[in-house]
C-alpha positions, 0 to 999 in steps of 0.5 A: 338770772334768778332761779325763778326766771323762765329761761330760753335755752339755745342748744347747739354744738357751734358757739357762734351759731348759737350766739347768733340765734340767742341775739335774735331771740333777745332782740325779740325782747326775751332777756332770759336766754342762754346757750348750751351744748348737748352735753352741758344744757342741764348745768347751764339752766340751773334751777331756772324753769324753761320757757322754751328750747331751741335745738339746732338740727346739726346736732347728732340725732342721738343727742336730739332724741336724748334732749327731747326725752330729758326736757319732756321729763322736766315738763312735757309742755315745754316748747321745743323748736328744731332750727334749720342749721344751714340757715344759721351757719 
């Protein structure tokens, strides 16, 4: 990934669940997808502008609220999708 490529980030505390969703998004022809945890998402995206954020609802509510707030500070127009954790477990 280059610093100019718009990135989709999948945030989840479960690597396997996040990787499954990443594979599905990539299958839909979105090559710039990375996975992250609530604690490392900023370092994982680096200088790449965000295209979208997928959050697993199994993440603690306080982490979800903090992520939404921080993504909004980057750009309030970035789409944030809350994913049903039970379906991707």
